[in-house]
Structures are given as structure tokens and as C-alpha cells.
Backbone as numpy.savetxt, mean C-alpha at the origin, in Angstrom:
# Nx Ny Nz CAx CAy CAz Cx Cy Cz
-3.60 26.81 -47.04 -3.47 25.46 -46.46 -1.99 25.06 -46.46
-1.54 24.47 -45.36 -0.14 24.09 -45.22 0.06 22.68 -45.74
0.97 22.53 -46.74 1.23 21.19 -47.25 2.26 20.48 -46.37
2.52 19.20 -46.69 3.41 18.39 -45.85 4.82 18.96 -45.79
5.29 19.48 -46.91 6.65 19.99 -46.97 6.81 21.23 -46.08
5.84 22.15 -46.19 5.88 23.36 -45.35 5.76 23.01 -43.88
4.87 22.05 -43.56 4.68 21.63 -42.17 5.97 21.06 -41.58
6.70 20.30 -42.42 7.97 19.73 -41.97 8.98 20.83 -41.67
9.00 21.89 -42.52 9.92 23.01 -42.30 9.58 23.74 -40.99
8.28 23.86 -40.71 7.87 24.51 -39.47 8.35 23.72 -38.26
8.26 22.41 -38.35 8.72 21.56 -37.25 10.23 21.68 -37.08
10.95 21.72 -38.20 12.41 21.83 -38.15 12.83 23.15 -37.51
12.02 24.19 -37.69 12.37 25.49 -37.15 12.10 25.58 -35.66
11.37 24.63 -35.13 11.03 24.67 -33.70 11.77 23.52 -33.01
12.89 23.84 -32.38 13.72 22.81 -31.75 12.98 22.08 -30.64
12.19 22.83 -29.89 11.47 22.20 -28.77 10.49 21.15 -29.28
9.73 21.52 -30.32 8.77 20.57 -30.89 9.48 19.35 -31.44
10.62 19.56 -32.04 11.37 18.45 -32.62 11.87 17.50 -31.53
12.33 18.07 -30.42 12.78 17.22 -29.32 11.63 16.40 -28.75
10.45 17.01 -28.66 9.27 16.28 -28.16 8.93 15.11 -29.06
8.98 15.34 -30.38 8.67 14.27 -31.33 9.69 13.15 -31.22
10.96 13.52 -31.10 12.01 12.51 -30.98 11.85 11.68 -29.71
11.47 12.35 -28.61 11.25 11.62 -27.36 10.10 10.64 -27.48
9.02 11.09 -28.13 7.87 10.19 -28.31 8.23 8.99 -29.17
8.98 9.24 -30.25 9.39 8.15 -31.12 10.31 7.19 -30.39
11.20 7.75 -29.56 12.12 6.91 -28.79 11.36 6.02 -27.81
10.34 6.59 -27.13 9.53 5.81 -26.20 8.77 4.70 -26.93
8.22 5.04 -28.11 7.48 4.05 -28.89 8.40 2.92 -29.32
9.64 3.27 -29.67 10.60 2.25 -30.10 10.95 1.33 -28.94
11.18 1.94 -27.75 11.56 1.14 -26.59 10.41 0.26 -26.13
9.18 0.74 -26.25 8.03 -0.06 -25.86 7.83 -1.24 -26.79
8.27 -1.09 -28.04 8.11 -2.17 -29.01 9.15 -3.26 -28.84
10.21 -2.96 -28.05 11.26 -3.96 -27.84 10.76 -5.05 -26.91
11.24 -6.29 -27.09 10.83 -7.38 -26.19 11.33 -7.12 -24.79
10.60 -7.55 -23.74 11.03 -7.31 -22.35 12.35 -8.00 -22.05
13.17 -7.34 -21.24 14.48 -7.89 -20.90 14.32 -8.98 -19.85
15.13 -10.03 -19.98 15.06 -11.14 -19.01 15.93 -10.81 -17.81
15.76 -11.57 -16.73 16.55 -11.35 -15.53 18.02 -11.62 -15.77
18.31 -12.66 -16.56 19.71 -12.98 -16.88 20.35 -11.85 -17.67
19.61 -11.28 -18.62 20.14 -10.16 -19.40 20.38 -8.94 -18.52
19.46 -8.71 -17.56 19.62 -7.59 -16.64 20.88 -7.73 -15.80
21.12 -8.94 -15.29 22.33 -9.18 -14.50 23.58 -9.02 -15.36
23.52 -9.46 -16.61 24.65 -9.34 -17.51 24.97 -7.87 -17.79
23.93 -7.05 -17.93 24.15 -5.62 -18.14 24.81 -4.98 -16.93
24.43 -5.43 -15.72 25.03 -4.87 -14.51 26.54 -5.16 -14.46
26.95 -6.35 -14.93 28.36 -6.71 -14.92 29.17 -5.79 -15.84
28.57 -5.31 -16.94 29.27 -4.49 -17.92 29.32 -3.03 -17.51
28.56 -2.63 -16.47 28.54 -1.24 -16.06 29.86 -0.84 -15.40
30.21 0.42 -15.53 31.40 0.94 -14.86 31.13 1.06 -13.36
32.18 1.04 -12.52 31.98 1.17 -11.06 31.22 2.43 -10.67
31.46 3.56 -11.41 30.77 4.81 -11.09 29.28 4.67 -11.34
28.90 4.02 -12.44 27.48 3.88 -12.77 26.80 2.91 -11.82
27.55 1.89 -11.37 26.96 0.93 -10.44 26.59 1.59 -9.12
27.38 2.60 -8.70 27.08 3.28 -7.45 25.79 4.09 -7.57
25.52 4.63 -8.76 24.34 5.47 -8.96 23.08 4.65 -9.17
23.17 3.56 -9.90 21.99 2.78 -10.26 21.84 1.56 -9.36
20.62 1.30 -8.86 20.39 0.12 -8.01 20.66 -1.17 -8.78
21.20 -2.17 -8.08 21.48 -3.45 -8.70 20.20 -4.29 -8.76
20.32 -5.45 -9.39 19.18 -6.37 -9.46 18.70 -6.75 -8.06
19.66 -7.05 -7.17 19.29 -7.44 -5.81 18.59 -6.30 -5.08
19.07 -5.06 -5.27 18.44 -3.91 -4.63 17.05 -3.66 -5.16
16.83 -3.98 -6.44 15.53 -3.78 -7.06 14.52 -4.83 -6.62
14.89 -6.11 -6.73 13.93 -7.19 -6.65 14.00 -8.03 -5.37
15.18 -8.22 -4.81 15.30 -9.13 -3.68 14.55 -8.65 -2.44
14.65 -7.36 -2.03 13.87 -6.92 -0.87 12.37 -7.15 -1.05
11.85 -6.88 -2.25 10.42 -7.09 -2.50 10.07 -8.56 -2.43
10.97 -9.41 -2.90 10.74 -10.85 -2.83 10.67 -11.31 -1.37
11.56 -10.77 -0.55 11.55 -11.11 0.88 10.30 -10.55 1.55
9.92 -9.34 1.19 8.71 -8.74 1.77 7.46 -9.56 1.44
7.39 -10.06 0.23 6.24 -10.88 -0.16 6.17 -12.16 0.68
7.32 -12.74 0.95 7.35 -13.95 1.79 6.91 -13.63 3.22
7.35 -12.48 3.75 6.97 -12.09 5.10 5.51 -11.67 5.18
5.00 -11.07 4.09 3.57 -10.72 4.08 2.71 -11.98 4.19
3.15 -13.02 3.51 2.38 -14.27 3.52 2.53 -15.01 4.83
3.72 -14.94 5.44 3.96 -15.64 6.70 5.07 -14.93 7.45
4.69 -14.13 8.45 5.67 -13.34 9.20 6.57 -14.22 10.07
6.18 -15.49 10.27 6.96 -16.39 11.12 7.94 -17.25 10.30
8.03 -17.01 9.01 8.94 -17.79 8.19 10.37 -17.56 8.66
11.16 -18.60 8.69 12.52 -18.50 9.21 13.46 -17.88 8.17
14.54 -17.32 8.67 15.56 -16.75 7.78 16.15 -17.83 6.89
16.28 -19.04 7.44 16.84 -20.15 6.67 15.92 -20.51 5.49
14.61 -20.49 5.72 13.67 -20.79 4.63 13.71 -19.70 3.57
13.78 -18.44 4.00 13.88 -17.34 3.04 15.16 -17.46 2.23
16.24 -17.84 2.90 17.52 -18.02 2.22 17.43 -19.08 1.13
16.77 -20.19 1.46 16.63 -21.28 0.49 15.74 -20.87 -0.67
14.69 -20.12 -0.40 13.72 -19.75 -1.45 14.25 -18.64 -2.35
15.13 -17.77 -1.83 15.69 -16.68 -2.64 17.08 -17.01 -3.17
17.63 -18.17 -2.73 18.97 -18.59 -3.16 20.04 -17.58 -2.77
19.87 -17.02 -1.57 20.85 -16.11 -1.00 21.30 -16.67 0.34
22.47 -16.23 0.79 22.98 -16.74 2.07 22.13 -16.21 3.22
22.21 -16.91 4.34 21.46 -16.50 5.54 21.89 -15.10 5.98
23.18 -14.82 5.91 23.70 -13.52 6.33 23.17 -12.41 5.43
23.08 -12.67 4.12 22.54 -11.66 3.21 21.08 -11.36 3.53
20.31 -12.41 3.79 18.90 -12.24 4.11 18.74 -11.46 5.41
19.53 -11.82 6.43 19.48 -11.10 7.71 19.79 -9.63 7.52
20.80 -9.34 6.68 21.21 -7.95 6.44 20.09 -7.17 5.76
19.43 -7.78 4.78 18.36 -7.09 4.06 17.17 -6.83 4.98
16.80 -7.82 5.78 15.68 -7.65 6.70 15.99 -6.57 7.73
17.24 -6.56 8.23 17.65 -5.53 9.19 17.57 -4.15 8.58
17.98 -4.03 7.30 17.94 -2.75 6.61 16.49 -2.30 6.39
15.60 -3.24 6.03 14.18 -2.92 5.85 13.56 -2.45 7.16
13.97 -3.03 8.26 13.47 -2.60 9.57 14.01 -1.21 9.93
15.31 -0.98 9.68 15.91 0.32 9.99 15.30 1.44 9.16
14.95 1.12 7.90 14.37 2.13 7.00 12.89 2.37 7.26
12.29 1.58 8.16 10.87 1.75 8.44 9.96 1.10 7.44
10.52 0.28 6.53 9.68 -0.46 5.58 8.90 -1.54 6.33
9.62 -2.33 7.14 8.97 -3.28 8.04 8.80 -2.57 9.37
7.56 -2.34 9.77 7.28 -1.59 10.99 6.92 -2.50 12.16
6.32 -3.67 11.86 5.86 -4.52 12.94 5.54 -5.90 12.40
5.75 -6.93 13.23 5.33 -8.29 12.90 4.12 -8.60 13.79
3.00 -8.94 13.17 1.78 -9.14 13.95 1.01 -10.36 13.45
0.25 -10.97 14.36 -0.61 -12.10 14.01 -1.99 -11.59 13.61
-2.63 -12.27 12.67 -3.99 -11.94 12.26 -4.94 -12.84 13.03
-5.79 -12.25 13.86 -6.70 -12.99 14.72 -8.11 -12.97 14.13
-8.74 -14.12 14.08 -10.12 -14.20 13.60 -11.04 -13.62 14.66
-11.66 -12.47 14.41 -12.52 -11.85 15.43 -13.75 -12.66 15.75
-14.16 -13.55 14.84 -15.34 -14.37 15.08 -15.04 -15.53 16.04
-13.75 -15.83 16.26 -13.38 -16.94 17.14 -12.66 -16.46 18.41
-12.35 -15.18 18.47 -11.71 -14.61 19.65 -12.81 -14.02 20.53
-13.06 -14.63 21.67 -14.18 -14.21 22.53 -14.02 -12.77 22.99
-12.80 -12.35 23.29 -12.59 -10.99 23.75 -12.85 -9.99 22.63
-12.42 -10.33 21.42 -12.64 -9.44 20.27 -14.12 -9.35 19.93
-14.85 -10.45 20.09 -16.28 -10.45 19.78 -17.05 -9.54 20.74
-16.53 -9.37 21.95 -17.22 -8.52 22.91 -17.03 -7.04 22.62
-15.99 -6.70 21.89 -15.73 -5.29 21.58 -16.64 -4.79 20.45
-16.82 -3.48 20.42 -17.66 -2.84 19.41 -16.77 -2.03 18.49
-16.88 -2.28 17.18 -16.12 -1.53 16.18 -17.07 -0.69 15.34
-16.62 0.47 14.98 -17.45 1.36 14.17 -16.59 2.08 13.14
-17.20 2.38 12.02 -16.57 3.17 10.96 -17.22 4.55 10.95
-16.40 5.58 11.09 -16.90 6.95 11.18 -16.49 7.72 9.93
-17.48 8.31 9.26 -17.21 9.20 8.13 -17.19 10.63 8.66
-16.11 11.34 8.38 -15.95 12.69 8.93 -15.75 13.70 7.79
-16.51 14.76 7.84 -16.28 15.90 6.95 -15.56 16.98 7.74
-14.48 17.50 7.19 -13.67 18.48 7.91 -13.37 19.68 7.03
-12.93 20.74 7.67 -12.42 21.92 6.96 -10.91 21.91 7.05
-10.20 21.77 5.95 -8.73 21.71 6.00 -8.14 22.97 6.62
-7.04 22.81 7.33 -6.36 23.95 7.93 -5.55 24.70 6.88
-5.35 25.97 7.12 -4.69 26.82 6.13 -3.28 26.33 5.79
-2.48 26.00 6.80 -1.09 25.63 6.57 -0.86 24.12 6.49
-1.68 23.36 7.21 -1.42 21.92 7.31 -2.44 21.06 6.57
-3.46 21.66 5.98 -4.45 20.89 5.23 -5.16 19.88 6.12
-5.30 18.65 5.61 -5.96 17.59 6.37 -5.03 16.97 7.42
-3.71 17.15 7.24 -2.76 16.47 8.13 -2.88 16.94 9.58
-3.15 18.22 9.77 -3.25 18.73 11.12 -4.40 18.11 11.90
-5.56 17.98 11.26 -6.72 17.37 11.90 -6.47 15.87 12.09
-5.90 15.23 11.08 -5.61 13.80 11.17 -4.66 13.52 12.32
-3.68 14.39 12.53 -2.72 14.21 13.62 -3.42 14.19 14.97
-4.41 15.05 15.16 -5.14 15.09 16.44 -6.04 13.87 16.61
-6.57 13.37 15.49 -7.51 12.24 15.57 -6.78 10.94 15.87
-5.69 10.66 15.14 -5.07 9.33 15.30 -4.35 9.15 16.63
-4.22 10.22 17.42 -3.59 10.11 18.74 -4.53 9.51 19.78
-5.83 9.48 19.51 -6.76 8.84 20.44 -6.53 7.33 20.43
-6.42 6.69 21.59 -6.20 5.23 21.63 -7.36 4.43 21.05
-8.56 5.01 21.03 -9.72 4.31 20.47 -9.64 4.20 18.95
-8.85 5.05 18.31 -8.73 5.07 16.85 -7.75 3.99 16.41
-8.24 3.02 15.65 -7.41 1.91 15.17 -6.89 2.16 13.76
-7.66 2.85 12.94 -7.23 3.15 11.56 -7.79 4.51 11.18
-7.07 5.20 10.31 -7.50 6.52 9.84 -7.07 6.68 8.39
-8.01 7.08 7.54 -7.74 7.19 6.10 -8.25 8.55 5.59
-7.50 9.14 4.67 -7.99 10.29 3.91 -8.69 9.76 2.68
-9.93 10.22 2.45 -10.78 9.64 1.42 -11.14 10.66 0.35
-11.51 10.16 -0.83 -12.13 11.00 -1.85 -13.64 10.78 -1.76
-14.40 11.65 -2.41 -15.85 11.44 -2.43 -16.59 12.38 -1.51
-17.67 11.88 -0.90 -18.58 12.72 -0.14 -18.11 13.09 1.25
-17.04 12.47 1.75 -16.49 12.84 3.05 -14.97 12.81 2.97
-14.31 13.27 4.02 -12.87 13.50 3.95 -12.04 12.44 4.67
-12.44 12.05 5.87 -11.67 11.10 6.67 -12.54 9.92 7.06
-11.95 8.72 7.02 -12.62 7.53 7.52 -11.85 7.02 8.72
-12.55 6.83 9.84 -11.93 6.41 11.08 -12.53 5.08 11.51
-11.69 4.13 11.88 -12.13 2.88 12.49 -11.81 2.98 13.98
-12.84 2.91 14.81 -12.61 3.00 16.24 -13.14 1.74 16.93
-12.65 1.53 18.15 -13.01 0.33 18.91 -13.32 0.71 20.34
-14.40 0.13 20.88 -14.78 0.40 22.26 -15.38 -0.83 22.90
-15.66 -0.72 24.19 -16.21 -1.86 24.92 -17.72 -2.01 24.69
-18.42 -0.89 24.52 -19.88 -0.92 24.34 -20.30 0.08 23.27
-21.55 -0.05 22.82 -22.11 0.92 21.87 -22.12 2.32 22.47
-22.46 2.41 23.73 -22.52 3.71 24.39 -21.15 4.36 24.45
-20.12 3.56 24.72 -18.76 4.11 24.79 -18.34 4.69 23.44
-18.64 3.97 22.37 -18.29 4.46 21.04 -19.08 5.72 20.71
-20.38 5.72 21.02 -21.23 6.88 20.73 -20.75 8.11 21.50
-20.39 7.94 22.76 -19.91 9.06 23.56 -18.56 9.58 23.05
-17.71 8.66 22.59 -16.41 9.08 22.03 -16.63 9.96 20.80
-17.54 9.55 19.93 -17.81 10.34 18.73 -18.41 11.69 19.10
-19.35 11.68 20.02 -20.06 12.91 20.38 -19.18 13.89 21.15
-18.33 13.38 22.06 -17.58 14.26 22.95 -16.14 14.52 22.51
-15.58 13.60 21.70 -14.18 13.75 21.30 -14.04 14.16 19.83
-14.59 13.33 18.94 -14.41 13.61 17.51 -15.19 14.84 17.06
-16.47 14.88 17.39 -17.34 15.95 16.88 -16.94 17.32 17.39
-16.28 17.37 18.54 -15.93 18.66 19.13 -14.57 19.19 18.67
-13.84 18.41 17.89 -12.53 18.87 17.40 -12.72 20.06 16.46
-11.82 21.02 16.56 -11.87 22.17 15.67 -11.61 21.73 14.22
-12.46 22.13 13.33 -12.33 21.76 11.92 -13.26 20.65 11.49
-13.83 19.89 12.45 -14.77 18.82 12.12 -16.15 19.42 11.88
-16.71 19.19 10.70 -18.02 19.76 10.35 -19.16 18.78 10.59
-18.93 17.49 10.34 -19.99 16.51 10.56 -19.39 15.11 10.69
-20.13 14.23 11.33 -19.72 12.82 11.46 -20.91 11.92 11.16
-20.61 10.74 10.65 -21.65 9.73 10.40 -21.08 8.39 10.85
-21.79 7.72 11.76 -21.29 6.50 12.39 -21.97 5.26 11.82
-21.14 4.25 11.47 -21.64 2.95 11.01 -21.03 1.88 11.90
-21.85 1.14 12.62 -21.32 0.07 13.48 -21.08 -1.19 12.65
-19.93 -1.82 12.88 -19.57 -3.05 12.17 -20.20 -4.22 12.90
-21.08 -4.94 12.23 -21.80 -6.04 12.87 -21.08 -7.38 12.72
-20.41 -7.58 11.60 -19.73 -8.85 11.38 -18.64 -8.67 10.33
-17.52 -9.35 10.52 -16.41 -9.27 9.58 -16.33 -10.57 8.79
-16.45 -10.47 7.47 -16.37 -11.65 6.60 -14.96 -11.83 6.03
-14.35 -10.71 5.65 -13.01 -10.77 5.04 -12.26 -9.49 5.37
-10.96 -9.64 5.67 -10.14 -8.49 6.01 -8.68 -8.82 5.73
-7.97 -7.85 5.12 -6.55 -8.06 4.79 -6.34 -9.34 3.99
-7.26 -9.60 3.06 -7.18 -10.75 2.16 -7.42 -12.08 2.87
-7.91 -12.04 4.12 -8.18 -13.24 4.90 -9.68 -13.41 5.06
-10.20 -14.58 4.67 -11.62 -14.88 4.84 -11.81 -15.49 6.22
-12.67 -14.87 7.04 -12.87 -15.32 8.41 -13.98 -16.36 8.54
-14.86 -16.43 7.55 -16.00 -17.32 7.63 -15.64 -18.66 7.01
-15.90 -19.74 7.72 -15.64 -21.07 7.19 -16.72 -21.42 6.16
-16.25 -21.85 4.99 -17.18 -22.20 3.92 -17.67 -23.63 4.11
-18.97 -23.77 4.31 -19.57 -25.08 4.48 -20.09 -25.58 3.14
-19.41 -26.55 2.56 -19.84 -27.08 1.27 -20.93 -28.12 1.49
-21.92 -28.11 0.60 -23.02 -29.05 0.68 -22.59 -30.36 0.06
-22.61 -31.43 0.81 -22.16 -32.73 0.31 -23.03 -33.24 -0.81
-24.28 -32.74 -0.89 -25.16 -33.21 -1.95 -24.77 -32.67 -3.31
-23.99 -31.56 -3.35 -23.60 -30.98 -4.62 -22.76 -31.95 -5.43
-21.86 -32.69 -4.75 -21.01 -33.65 -5.45 -21.81 -34.79 -6.03
-22.85 -35.24 -5.30 -23.66 -36.34 -5.78 -24.52 -35.94 -6.95
-24.95 -34.66 -6.97 -25.86 -34.20 -8.02 -25.09 -33.84 -9.29
-23.76 -33.54 -9.18 -22.98 -33.11 -10.34 -22.81 -34.26 -11.33
């Protein structure tokens, strides 16, 4: 049986094991430290050397773009002036960050969210969710099949899934027959597609964190409370 003293000598003789233990202890120590405040983070950036500042992102590079993105997610029509006031940055700085986010492909499009229950044209269209089982390609895996599927104009969304099927497709058509024919003649006949299962969407209650159904509160509830 190995006693504590012998076990310690064994650890000392193994440099790799010792480094692992030291790393774990260091992580535990750092996790036990209180979280750094934003003011402290900015103060640390001021003390960094110019060479280190070039390598490490600044506070603004870390947090400001995400702050602007959150504002745009909530309201894509918010003005640059309002963003400037809310982030306490100049209008020119905000414009520069938004332009950079667009150039980098982070912001891809500004779009309005339309309630399908109140848009007469949208209500006339037929949407369906298709579950597809596929055989991955030797060199391209699922990406090769996905590339052929998402090029169809009828395909509005395409996801790689875990579980009992591989790809989930949201398609849109004018009629039930049009959607059924698209699945039968286009999707099912693609090389690598093994099976499809179609679910027609009958009504949308909530999408992209937006509730489409108006909640009708019963006025009698207040009287009975």
C-alpha cells in the first residue's frame, strides 16, 4: 500500500502530472476570486503595454458591439443617435461599429417581423416542416446535401438536427398540392435522401420570441380576485 509520503514522491517524479495539478489549483483559485468590475477591467487596459493592447481585445471590442447588436435585435429601426445616447459613445463611433459588423457579415439583413395571422397574403400561403433522413456524402458530409436543398426558392429555413432525422426544412408554397409535389418531385428525388416526413403548419402562436396571438383577458377575473 502506498502511503501519503510515497505518493507525493511519485507525483514529484512526474512533471506532467505535477503541471496538471498546478493548473487545476490555479483554475480553482481564479474561480474563487470575486468577479472583476467593468471599471477595474478598463483600468487594467490602461496599464497594458502597447504591444499587449494590439493582441488583446479592448473593453469596447468585447462588449460594445454586442450591446449595439442587442439594441438592433430588439428594434432594427432604432436610430444611430439613440444608440449613441444609450451606449454613451459618439455617433461616429456607433456608425463605425455598425459598418464593421455589416462588413464582417455579423449583421446580414434588417427585416420586419410580420404577423402571419394578420397578413392576408401570408395567411393564404401554406407552410410545412419536412423531416429528412439522408446519407452523408463521403467528402462533404451533410453540407453537400444541404447545399443542394437550400438553393430551392421554396426552402425558407434549413437546419441540421440531432435525433431521429438529419435535416429539418421549412418550405412555403401557394397550396397544399404545390408543397406536396415539391417534396415528392424535388426533395425526395435528391441523391442521398433516404426518407421524408411532412408536417403542415396550421397556425403560428409564437416565433422569434414574438407572440402573434392577442391575449384576451377576462374582465371578470379582476372582479373575482
